[in-house]
C-alpha positions as a printed Julia matrix, in Angstrom:
756×3 Matrix{Float64}:
 -30.43   -18.12  12.74
 -30.34   -21.88  12.9
 -27.49   -22.15  10.97
 -25.37   -19.71  13.19
 -26.36   -21.84  16.19
 -25.1    -24.7   14.48
 -21.84   -23.29  13.58
 -21.53   -22.25  17.14
 -22.24   -25.61  18.47
 -19.99   -27.3   16.07
 -17.12   -24.87  16.98
 -17.74   -25.57  20.72
 -17.69   -29.56  20.0
 -14.46   -28.9   17.83
 -12.89   -27.22  21.15
 -14.07   -29.98  23.41
 -12.65   -32.63  20.96
  -9.27   -30.79  20.78
  -8.91   -30.46  24.68
  -9.59   -34.42  24.83
  -7.08   -34.97  22.13
  -4.32   -32.44  23.31
  -2.16   -35.16  25.01
  -2.09   -37.02  21.92
  -1.18   -34.02  19.65
   1.31   -32.63  22.12
   3.0    -36.12  22.29
   5.58   -36.33  25.29
   8.27   -37.05  22.74
   8.04   -33.7   21.19
   9.98   -32.46  24.41
  13.12   -34.12  22.87
  13.13   -31.77  19.99
  14.18   -28.99  22.52
  16.66   -30.75  24.61
  20.16   -29.57  24.2
  21.37   -33.03  23.58
  18.86   -33.42  20.57
  19.93   -30.06  19.17
  23.42   -31.17  19.43
  22.78   -34.3   17.81
  21.01   -32.75  15.18
  23.88   -30.22  14.51
  26.69   -33.08  14.42
  24.38   -35.54  12.39
  23.15   -35.22   8.86
  22.49   -31.49   8.67
  20.51   -31.72   5.52
  18.3    -33.99   6.96
  17.79   -32.51  10.56
  16.35   -29.2    9.86
  13.62   -30.41   7.26
  12.64   -33.36   9.79
  11.79   -30.64  12.41
  10.08   -28.31  10.09
   7.9    -31.21   8.88
   6.88   -32.3   12.45
   6.02   -28.78  13.36
   3.95   -28.58  10.05
   2.22   -31.54  10.92
   1.24   -30.44  14.57
  -0.17   -27.37  12.97
  -2.09   -29.33  10.42
  -3.61   -31.18  13.33
  -4.67   -28.26  15.16
  -6.27   -26.56  12.07
  -8.22   -29.66  11.03
  -9.96   -29.92  14.42
 -10.58   -26.26  15.47
 -11.56   -24.85  11.93
 -12.32   -27.75   9.78
 -13.94   -30.25  12.34
 -12.03   -33.1   10.44
 -11.72   -35.27  13.51
 -10.46   -38.22  12.13
  -8.26   -37.01   9.73
  -6.56   -34.8   12.4
  -6.06   -38.07  14.32
  -4.35   -39.99  11.53
  -2.0    -36.84  11.02
  -1.28   -36.75  14.76
  -0.64   -40.62  14.67
   1.82   -40.19  11.89
   3.68   -37.48  13.55
   4.01   -39.17  16.86
   5.68   -42.13  14.95
   7.89   -39.6   13.21
   8.68   -37.88  16.55
   9.42   -41.25  18.21
  11.85   -42.69  15.74
  13.47   -39.18  14.74
  16.58   -39.8   16.92
  17.58   -42.7   14.44
  17.64   -40.14  11.73
  20.8    -38.67  13.17
  22.39   -41.67  14.26
  23.69   -42.59  10.56
  27.21   -41.43  11.32
  27.62   -42.95  14.82
  31.05   -41.46  14.95
  29.65   -37.8   15.46
  27.08   -38.89  18.17
  27.89   -37.63  21.66
  29.09   -41.0   23.34
  29.07   -42.03  26.95
  30.13   -44.91  29.07
  27.77   -46.97  31.47
  29.16   -49.38  33.76
  26.85   -51.77  35.7
  27.66   -54.54  37.92
  25.51   -57.01  39.9
  27.0    -55.53  43.17
  27.07   -51.85  42.99
  29.29   -49.7   45.08
  32.53   -50.91  43.35
  35.32   -48.4   42.7
  36.43   -48.13  39.15
  39.6    -47.04  38.01
  40.87   -46.55  34.59
  44.61   -45.85  34.02
  44.73   -45.65  37.9
  42.35   -42.53  37.73
  39.47   -42.92  40.03
  36.34   -42.49  38.0
  33.54   -43.22  40.74
  31.44   -46.13  41.96
  29.19   -48.57  40.03
  26.85   -47.9   38.62
  28.7    -45.27  36.78
  28.0    -43.12  33.82
  30.64   -40.68  32.36
  30.55   -39.11  29.04
  33.38   -39.3   26.45
  34.23   -35.6   26.88
  34.83   -35.95  30.76
  36.69   -39.31  30.17
  39.25   -37.91  27.89
  39.63   -35.0   30.41
  40.4    -36.97  33.12
  41.89   -39.97  31.81
  45.14   -39.84  29.88
  46.18   -42.71  27.75
  49.33   -44.98  28.55
  52.09   -45.55  26.14
  52.53   -49.22  27.41
  50.36   -51.76  29.34
  50.83   -51.59  33.28
  52.69   -53.95  35.6
  50.04   -56.28  36.99
  49.21   -59.34  38.82
  47.38   -62.35  37.2
  45.62   -65.4   38.71
  45.19   -68.77  37.25
  42.96   -71.3   38.73
  42.81   -69.68  41.87
  46.66   -69.67  42.34
  48.87   -66.85  40.69
  50.17   -68.14  37.33
  53.97   -69.09  37.11
  54.46   -68.84  33.39
  53.53   -66.36  30.52
  49.83   -66.28  29.36
  50.69   -67.27  25.82
  51.97   -70.76  26.94
  48.57   -71.06  28.95
  46.4    -69.73  26.26
  46.49   -72.79  23.87
  45.37   -75.4   26.45
  43.03   -73.35  28.7
  39.64   -71.61  28.2
  40.0    -67.78  28.41
  37.27   -67.69  31.5
  40.13   -69.45  33.55
  42.72   -66.87  33.05
  42.14   -63.8   35.32
  43.72   -60.17  35.54
  43.89   -57.13  37.71
  43.83   -54.71  34.94
  41.38   -55.11  32.02
  42.37   -53.58  28.79
  39.88   -51.9   26.53
  39.58   -48.86  24.48
  35.76   -47.8   24.93
  35.92   -44.84  22.81
  38.0    -46.5   19.98
  37.02   -46.01  16.64
  34.23   -48.44  16.15
  30.71   -48.15  15.01
  27.78   -48.4   17.52
  25.98   -50.85  15.32
  28.57   -53.4   16.87
  26.38   -55.11  19.35
  28.78   -57.12  21.34
  32.51   -56.85  22.07
  34.7    -58.74  24.48
  37.44   -56.71  26.19
  39.91   -59.42  26.72
  41.32   -60.23  23.1
  44.93   -60.65  22.49
  45.17   -57.44  20.29
  43.55   -55.63  23.43
  47.01   -56.11  25.33
  48.26   -52.93  23.34
  45.18   -50.96  24.64
  45.8    -47.14  25.64
  43.34   -47.82  28.47
  43.44   -50.16  31.36
  40.36   -50.6   33.79
  40.87   -51.89  37.44
  38.08   -52.47  40.22
  38.17   -52.31  43.97
  35.9    -52.85  46.74
  36.46   -52.01  50.49
  40.16   -52.13  49.8
  40.07   -55.48  47.87
  41.17   -55.63  44.23
  39.18   -57.31  41.84
  40.42   -59.77  39.2
  38.09   -60.65  36.05
  38.13   -63.51  33.48
  39.42   -62.49  30.11
  36.31   -63.04  28.13
  33.6    -62.47  30.73
  31.56   -59.18  30.34
  30.46   -57.56  26.87
  29.98   -54.16  25.53
  26.4    -53.51  24.33
  24.95   -50.68  22.54
  21.74   -49.2   23.96
  19.47   -46.15  23.27
  19.08   -43.99  26.45
  16.85   -40.84  25.71
  18.53   -39.02  22.79
  22.1    -40.9   23.44
  23.68   -43.89  22.38
  25.98   -45.57  25.09
  28.06   -48.55  25.11
  27.14   -50.4   28.22
  29.54   -52.88  30.07
  27.21   -55.23  31.77
  28.76   -56.6   34.92
  32.39   -57.39  34.31
  32.3    -60.85  36.52
  34.51   -59.72  39.27
  36.1    -61.84  41.92
  38.21   -60.64  45.12
  41.08   -62.97  45.95
  41.87   -61.36  49.18
  38.26   -61.81  50.69
  39.25   -65.27  52.32
  42.36   -63.89  54.0
  40.34   -60.89  54.95
  37.74   -62.79  56.45
  40.2    -65.44  58.31
  42.07   -62.38  59.97
  38.78   -60.75  61.13
  37.71   -64.12  62.62
  41.3    -64.72  64.19
  40.99   -61.54  65.93
  37.63   -62.48  67.23
  38.57   -65.89  68.48
  41.68   -64.44  70.27
  39.44   -62.13  72.34
  37.29   -65.27  73.12
  34.52   -63.89  70.97
  34.16   -60.51  72.76
  34.81   -57.95  69.8
  36.96   -54.94  70.53
  35.71   -51.52  69.79
  37.91   -51.5   66.57
  36.63   -54.9   65.4
  32.81   -53.56  65.85
  33.34   -50.42  64.08
  35.18   -52.21  61.19
  32.46   -54.79  60.75
  29.55   -52.43  61.15
  30.92   -50.29  57.99
  31.59   -53.46  55.95
  29.52   -53.44  52.88
  28.07   -56.27  50.76
  31.56   -57.77  49.81
  32.58   -58.88  53.3
  29.32   -59.12  55.68
  27.54   -61.86  53.83
  30.53   -64.14  54.46
  30.57   -63.11  58.07
  26.92   -63.56  58.42
  27.2    -67.17  57.06
  29.76   -68.24  59.62
  27.39   -66.53  62.33
  24.57   -68.77  61.18
  26.76   -71.65  62.17
  28.4    -70.37  65.05
  26.43   -68.36  67.52
  29.24   -66.95  69.12
  30.09   -65.11  65.9
  26.51   -64.18  65.4
  26.44   -62.71  68.81
  29.63   -60.81  68.12
  27.91   -59.26  64.84
  24.96   -58.11  66.83
  27.34   -56.35  69.24
  29.19   -54.76  66.46
  25.93   -53.61  64.89
  24.91   -51.97  68.17
  28.16   -50.15  68.4
  28.25   -49.21  64.86
  24.84   -47.82  64.91
  24.66   -46.57  68.56
  21.82   -48.87  69.49
  21.31   -49.41  73.36
  18.27   -50.61  75.34
  17.2    -46.98  76.59
  16.95   -45.27  73.34
  14.8    -42.08  72.43
  12.42   -41.96  69.56
  14.94   -39.54  67.96
  17.78   -41.93  68.37
  15.77   -44.67  66.68
  14.91   -42.2   63.79
  18.63   -41.61  63.42
  19.15   -45.35  63.14
  16.49   -45.81  60.39
  17.78   -42.56  58.63
  21.55   -43.97  58.7
  20.12   -47.33  57.06
  18.2    -45.4   54.24
  21.28   -43.13  53.57
  23.31   -46.49  53.26
  20.71   -48.05  50.92
  21.02   -44.76  48.81
  24.77   -44.75  48.81
  24.98   -48.37  47.97
  21.98   -48.53  45.54
  20.58   -51.43  47.01
  19.67   -53.2   50.35
  20.93   -56.77  51.27
  19.31   -59.29  53.66
  22.6    -60.29  55.2
  24.09   -56.86  55.99
  24.76   -54.44  58.95
  21.66   -52.5   57.65
  19.4    -55.56  57.85
  20.6    -56.2   60.99
  20.11   -52.76  62.06
  16.43   -53.15  61.03
  16.16   -56.35  63.05
  16.76   -54.17  66.04
  14.12   -51.48  65.13
  11.58   -54.47  64.32
  12.4    -56.06  67.85
  12.33   -52.66  69.88
  10.57   -49.96  67.8
   8.23   -51.48  65.23
   5.73   -48.37  65.45
   8.58   -46.45  63.65
   8.38   -48.96  60.86
   4.85   -48.44  60.4
   5.0    -44.57  60.68
   7.57   -44.25  57.9
   6.13   -46.92  55.69
   2.61   -45.06  55.63
   4.45   -41.7   55.19
   6.23   -43.09  52.35
   3.04   -44.42  50.71
   1.33   -40.92  51.0
   3.64   -39.45  48.63
   2.74   -38.89  44.95
   4.32   -41.6   42.89
   3.88   -42.28  39.05
   1.6    -45.23  39.21
   2.75   -46.59  35.95
   6.27   -46.92  37.21
   5.9    -48.24  40.87
   7.1    -51.66  41.25
   7.09   -52.3   37.63
  10.24   -54.66  37.8
   8.47   -57.46  39.94
   9.84   -59.5   42.65
  13.33   -59.68  44.07
  14.38   -56.91  41.57
  15.36   -53.38  41.95
  12.45   -50.9   41.95
  12.45   -48.15  39.15
  11.37   -45.08  40.95
  12.88   -42.59  43.45
  12.11   -43.99  46.69
  13.81   -47.19  45.87
  16.56   -46.8   48.59
  13.67   -46.19  51.29
  11.43   -48.58  50.25
  13.51   -51.66  50.16
  14.62   -51.53  54.0
  11.07   -50.9   55.06
   9.84   -53.26  52.65
  12.22   -56.07  54.35
  10.78   -54.87  57.89
   7.23   -55.15  56.96
   7.8    -58.64  55.18
   9.42   -59.85  58.54
   7.23   -58.18  61.13
   3.78   -58.36  59.54
   2.52   -55.36  61.25
  -1.24   -55.94  61.83
  -2.15   -52.1   61.6
  -0.6    -52.1   58.1
  -3.0    -55.03  56.83
  -5.9    -52.74  55.48
  -3.67   -50.24  53.74
  -1.49   -53.04  52.03
  -4.73   -54.76  50.68
  -5.67   -51.59  49.2
  -2.03   -51.2   47.82
  -1.89   -54.52  46.34
  -3.46   -53.19  43.11
  -0.17   -51.7   42.42
   1.74   -54.78  41.79
   3.21   -58.12  43.2
   5.41   -56.45  45.66
   2.66   -55.06  47.9
   0.62   -58.39  46.98
   3.44   -60.46  48.53
   3.38   -58.29  51.63
  -0.35   -59.1   52.0
   0.43   -62.83  51.38
   2.5    -63.08  54.45
  -0.52   -62.49  56.55
  -2.47   -65.52  57.53
  -5.93   -63.85  57.44
  -8.73   -65.05  55.25
  -8.8    -61.82  53.29
  -5.18   -62.17  52.51
  -5.43   -65.98  51.39
  -8.62   -65.13  49.18
  -6.74   -62.31  47.47
  -3.71   -64.42  46.63
  -5.73   -67.11  45.36
  -7.7    -64.96  43.2
  -4.43   -63.6   41.85
  -3.12   -67.0   41.18
  -6.37   -68.37  39.52
  -6.5    -65.34  37.3
  -2.9    -64.61  37.01
  -2.4    -66.5   33.71
  -5.67   -65.78  32.26
  -5.84   -64.02  29.01
  -8.35   -61.73  30.19
  -7.75   -58.8   32.28
  -8.93   -58.84  35.82
 -10.22   -55.65  37.78
 -10.27   -57.15  41.26
  -8.4    -54.99  43.3
  -6.88   -53.31  40.22
  -4.78   -56.22  39.46
  -4.59   -57.06  35.85
  -3.78   -60.47  34.36
  -0.25   -61.54  34.52
   1.79   -63.64  32.42
   2.45   -67.33  33.43
   6.08   -66.78  34.19
   5.16   -63.48  36.35
   2.51   -65.55  38.4
   5.01   -68.44  38.9
   7.68   -65.88  40.1
   5.23   -64.35  42.68
   4.25   -67.88  43.99
   7.85   -69.08  44.31
   9.0    -66.29  46.64
   5.7    -66.07  48.76
   6.29   -67.47  52.25
   3.19   -68.26  54.28
   2.44   -71.82  55.76
  -1.29   -71.07  55.71
  -0.89   -70.88  51.61
   1.83   -73.3   51.04
  -0.71   -75.96  49.89
  -2.38   -73.53  47.53
   0.96   -72.5   46.23
   2.17   -75.95  45.7
  -1.13   -76.87  43.81
  -0.53   -73.77  41.5
   3.07   -74.34  40.57
   2.6    -78.14  39.96
  -0.54   -77.43  37.84
   1.8    -75.06  35.72
   4.52   -77.63  35.61
   2.42   -80.11  34.05
   2.38   -77.86  31.05
   5.79   -79.41  30.37
   7.41   -76.16  29.31
  10.97   -75.2   30.15
   9.81   -71.92  31.94
   7.5    -73.75  34.23
  10.34   -76.46  34.91
  12.64   -73.82  35.85
  10.21   -72.23  38.3
   9.35   -75.53  39.89
  12.98   -75.94  40.81
  13.17   -72.23  41.84
  10.01   -72.85  44.04
  11.6    -75.81  45.85
  15.04   -74.16  46.18
  13.07   -71.07  47.76
  11.59   -73.33  50.34
  14.92   -75.03  51.25
  16.28   -71.48  51.71
  13.71   -71.09  54.53
  15.38   -73.87  56.72
  12.02   -75.4   57.36
  11.82   -77.62  60.27
   9.27   -79.79  62.17
   5.76   -80.32  60.28
   6.8    -77.94  57.48
   9.78   -80.05  56.72
   7.98   -83.19  56.8
   5.12   -81.95  54.52
   7.79   -80.5   51.99
   9.7    -83.87  51.92
   6.59   -85.83  51.21
   5.44   -83.44  48.27
   8.93   -83.78  46.66
   8.87   -87.64  47.18
   5.54   -88.34  46.16
   4.3    -85.56  43.84
   7.21   -83.76  42.04
   7.27   -84.82  38.29
  11.28   -84.97  38.51
  13.89   -87.85  37.93
  15.07   -89.71  41.19
  18.37   -88.32  41.19
  16.88   -84.63  41.47
  14.51   -85.57  44.0
  17.18   -86.95  46.12
  19.28   -83.83  45.77
  16.32   -81.85  47.21
  15.43   -84.34  49.98
  18.9    -84.56  51.45
  18.45   -80.75  52.2
  15.65   -81.08  54.31
  16.46   -81.4   58.06
  13.85   -83.95  59.14
  13.91   -87.62  60.3
  11.8    -88.23  57.44
  14.45   -87.56  55.01
  16.46   -90.46  55.85
  13.7    -93.0   54.9
  13.16   -91.24  51.54
  16.84   -91.03  50.76
  17.43   -94.67  51.78
  14.8    -95.89  49.45
  16.01   -94.28  46.4
  19.53   -95.45  47.21
  18.48   -99.03  47.54
  17.03   -98.48  44.0
  19.98   -96.74  42.73
  23.13   -97.48  44.77
  25.22   -95.45  42.37
  23.45   -92.16  43.45
  25.51   -92.13  46.66
  28.08   -90.11  45.04
  25.3    -87.63  44.75
  24.56   -87.91  48.41
  28.27   -87.38  49.49
  29.14   -84.53  47.41
  25.88   -82.61  48.16
  26.43   -83.11  52.03
  29.98   -81.81  51.65
  28.33   -78.6   50.26
  25.4    -78.54  52.74
  25.64   -80.74  55.82
  22.43   -82.09  57.18
  22.62   -83.55  60.79
  19.3    -85.78  59.87
  21.23   -87.89  57.63
  23.91   -89.09  60.15
  22.61   -92.64  59.88
  22.7    -92.63  56.01
  26.38   -91.56  56.03
  27.38   -94.2   58.53
  25.35   -96.83  56.27
  27.39   -95.54  53.02
  30.74   -95.92  55.13
  29.85   -99.22  56.38
  29.11  -100.34  53.1
  32.25   -99.1   51.34
  34.39  -100.55  54.42
  32.93  -103.94  53.51
  33.26  -103.64  49.81
  29.58  -104.19  49.17
  26.67  -102.26  47.63
  24.65   -99.69  49.43
  21.66  -101.69  50.84
  23.44  -105.18  50.95
  24.08  -106.84  54.31
  27.3   -105.9   55.9
  29.31  -108.67  57.05
  31.24  -106.63  59.6
  29.97  -103.93  61.94
  33.01  -103.01  63.8
  35.0    -99.75  62.62
  37.27  -100.47  59.67
  40.88  -101.24  59.93
  42.16  -100.7   56.36
  41.58   -97.55  54.05
  38.86   -98.48  51.86
  36.68   -95.28  52.09
  36.74   -92.17  49.86
  37.93   -89.14  51.16
  34.95   -87.3   50.13
  32.91   -89.44  52.36
  35.11   -88.69  55.29
  34.63   -84.96  54.75
  31.12   -85.42  54.46
  30.98   -87.55  57.86
  33.48   -85.14  59.76
  30.88   -82.13  58.84
  27.87   -84.09  60.05
  27.68   -82.69  63.83
  25.48   -85.26  65.86
  26.28   -86.91  68.89
  25.74   -90.2   67.08
  28.21   -89.25  64.26
  30.72   -87.91  66.89
  30.59   -91.23  68.84
  31.14   -93.17  65.38
  34.02   -90.99  64.33
  35.83   -91.37  67.49
  35.69   -94.99  67.33
  37.42   -94.75  63.79
  39.87   -92.4   65.4
  40.87   -94.77  68.15
  41.18   -97.62  65.65
  44.3    -96.71  63.8
  46.72   -94.14  63.29
  45.98   -94.31  59.59
  42.47   -93.56  60.38
  43.71   -90.49  62.32
  45.41   -89.4   59.41
  42.55   -89.73  57.22
  40.31   -87.63  59.5
  42.97   -84.93  60.17
  43.1    -84.52  56.4
  39.19   -83.95  56.36
  39.32   -81.5   59.09
  42.27   -79.5   57.6
  40.38   -79.02  54.23
  37.06   -78.55  56.04
  38.03   -75.9   58.73
  38.65   -72.78  56.36
  34.77   -73.1   55.59
  34.28   -72.14  59.53
  32.39   -75.03  60.98
  32.88   -74.67  64.61
  32.36   -77.94  65.81
  35.49   -79.02  63.97
  37.53   -76.89  66.82
  36.39   -79.62  69.29
  38.81   -82.28  67.55
  41.66   -80.15  69.13
  41.13   -82.27  72.54
  41.82   -85.62  70.58
  44.57   -83.95  68.59
  46.39   -83.13  71.64
  46.57   -86.87  72.88
  48.32   -87.84  69.79
  51.75   -89.56  70.83
  53.04   -90.7   67.26
  55.5    -88.54  65.59
  54.16   -89.12  62.04
  50.43   -88.42  63.0
  51.58   -85.35  64.85
  52.98   -84.09  61.36
  49.61   -84.71  60.04
  48.07   -82.82  62.64
  50.08   -79.83  62.59
  48.28   -78.33  59.49
  44.97   -79.12  60.72
  45.88   -77.22  63.9
  46.91   -74.37  61.85
  43.71   -74.02  60.11
  41.66   -74.54  63.12
  43.5    -71.27  64.41
  42.09   -71.01  68.15
  43.73   -70.39  71.35
  43.28   -74.04  72.37
  45.06   -75.06  69.04
  47.95   -72.54  69.54
  48.48   -73.89  73.13
  48.95   -77.44  71.38
  51.49   -76.18  68.89
  53.27   -74.36  71.63
  53.69   -77.69  73.54
  54.7    -79.58  70.49
  57.55   -77.0   69.95
  59.33   -78.93  72.75
  58.95   -82.11  71.07
  62.03   -84.48  71.01
  61.25   -85.28  67.44
  63.14   -82.57  65.29
  60.59   -82.62  62.43
  57.61   -82.21  64.68
  59.45   -79.39  66.52
  60.34   -77.5   63.44
  56.87   -78.01  62.02
  55.27   -76.98  65.15
  57.58   -73.97  65.51
  56.75   -72.68  61.96
  52.87   -73.15  62.6
  53.01   -71.39  65.94
  55.03   -68.44  64.42
  52.51   -68.19  61.59
  49.67   -67.83  64.47
  51.49   -65.0   65.98
  51.99   -63.29  62.34
  48.26   -63.67  61.79
  47.62   -61.76  65.22
  49.9    -58.91  64.3
  48.39   -58.47  60.69
  44.73   -58.77  62.17
  45.55   -55.91  64.4
  47.2    -53.87  61.58
  44.14   -54.57  59.44
  41.95   -53.35  61.96
  44.05   -50.06  62.66
  44.29   -49.36  58.8
  47.89   -50.03  58.54
  47.24   -53.02  56.13
  44.86   -53.38  53.33
  43.08   -56.83  52.62
  45.09   -57.27  49.63
  48.51   -56.97  51.68
  47.25   -60.26  53.49
  47.57   -62.15  50.09
  50.81   -64.04  49.85
  52.81   -65.3   46.65
  51.69   -62.53  44.45
  54.0    -62.34  41.44
  53.74   -59.32  38.98
  53.82   -59.47  35.38
  55.44   -56.88  32.88
  54.97   -56.3   29.41
  57.9    -57.53  27.24
  56.63   -55.61  24.07
  54.83   -58.81  22.96
  53.37   -60.41  25.81
  53.09   -60.47  29.84
  55.96   -62.17  31.43
  57.12   -62.68  34.84
  58.8    -59.66  36.33
  61.66   -61.73  37.84
  62.26   -63.15  34.55
  62.76   -59.76  33.13
  65.14   -58.81  35.78
  67.48   -62.03  35.24
  67.45   -61.39  31.58
  68.87   -57.92  32.22
């Protein structure tokens, strides 16, 4: 009787153990055995190996069940199940020996999604793009000869054939609109990297072309590689971002701004709709101009209101429609950018209806989401679950507005990862500060932490978290942490130290925050004096002048760094520093030495780069100093006009104010130097000056002014046609020359026609 009870008890125990081990026995990889792709791969692979492998796996599973349920051999069953899981996990490689028989596909990624992809002028879709070999060959027919195309070199279209340039130039400097490559040619998938711009590829049967918002892209010859990757049960070659550039974008932006300036910065309906629909290619450039020019930013806000139908008396349903449109675009573009029509629309929602953000955010969190996949990719990267398109705009809004009612929920969710923890870290509440401090203290510990479910992170991950967290209440703690890690003297921490400073500079700190950062950089950072100087001259603070001056007195040669960097990023707090450098150069002495003369210079002894940096520094003190230089001589006027002409295309609005002084020029040679600057300024006021100079008694001035005035009106017509859809951005480019294949190389089309 006792023996029967023992058997029954052991049988029940075996059943319990079997149920516990069932997830291991039925490994998720087993599902692959029954997918159509896996079966197709077996059929096309090594047939003599495919069937026995499947039979062996099924037999091992059956053995595991028998050993547990009937024999009670749990340890042996676990060993068999473990061997089987390994076999199932690596079984796809059994069928990849003959790679030419494997179903193949193409995955094209680009850093910026939403790019139109063409092959042999057949439209394939937008990036990220995935297409099978069968579908590709069904839609795209091979070309017998290379296409007629345009190529660029060094920002200008080249004037000689590529073979002559190839010997003396790097491949990265040569760019083309059609990119040759046969993705599905006869090559094995073991090849890990293959560039698409080799000379032999000119005879390719397939030519790729990319567009975005009507702008054709050009790509450097050897930028972008084909790499093999395992994706489920298929092996794809992957093209990892082809390093595209859009030569028409500058003209595109210039014509849109020309149209706006002609209307006195009051955007038309056509302009507003056009801009509101602009994606990541154009809008960031407009936004950058708007950050410098409040009139342009106001026009952008009006355009977003028009494009999204936003007004002061909107109903809740109308605001819901705006948010739905933002999320819909995020799904369409596979991304969300902080300088985009969508982010500006979110700003209006934050300002006028913050409750909508809270409601949608909480509703999104209430959905069932796989906890192992949520936010697994870390800060400032794409998420890896289905609600990414909805989460990104809401994350942006929560980070920016910090809704008080969401704080407790965010603390609870912070166990999911750094993205939620970074939201919590934006609050200046004691609980948030303690939570972040605990994460940083435990973040590089080798032992796991269970506090709020946050596990120990690697040093690099913790540094990345600290880098992009923006909270003035936590700033000292963040600096302490990053500096502590930098003292380990590793390349990783060195990189994150610089990234940490770059992130702070991107916040455009002012007041006490800017002074504190300048003091920390000057006194605490373990960097060279030249690196400290580069960071300091980007901080808009009166304290910056003192620190930069001290470094320059010890290292006068670093003035080149100051001038070059201030051309790229003007800083109004350093007007005195630039004037000091100017006076030292004018006097022919080193920086810091006594300048024997203080009057504006009479002769040309100053570098053009220094004049450019001074022209970009817009302060009353600098304006008065430059006006004194302007009035000193006509030669000085020509130097300043050259600097204005070069810098106006970067859209610094204060340069338009020079039109008043330019209009007073009487000397003919100086007027000739001023006409290109007026052409670049491109405002109603500059066109009025050109119109008056078309009546000049000097024929050279008259002809040049007439040419520039005609160009002004031509831009007006093209800008209107651009908004009406009659002109594409690529049509705005001038000087494009086509190249054709002569059987051996690309040559100018006009050269070929003359030979015929």
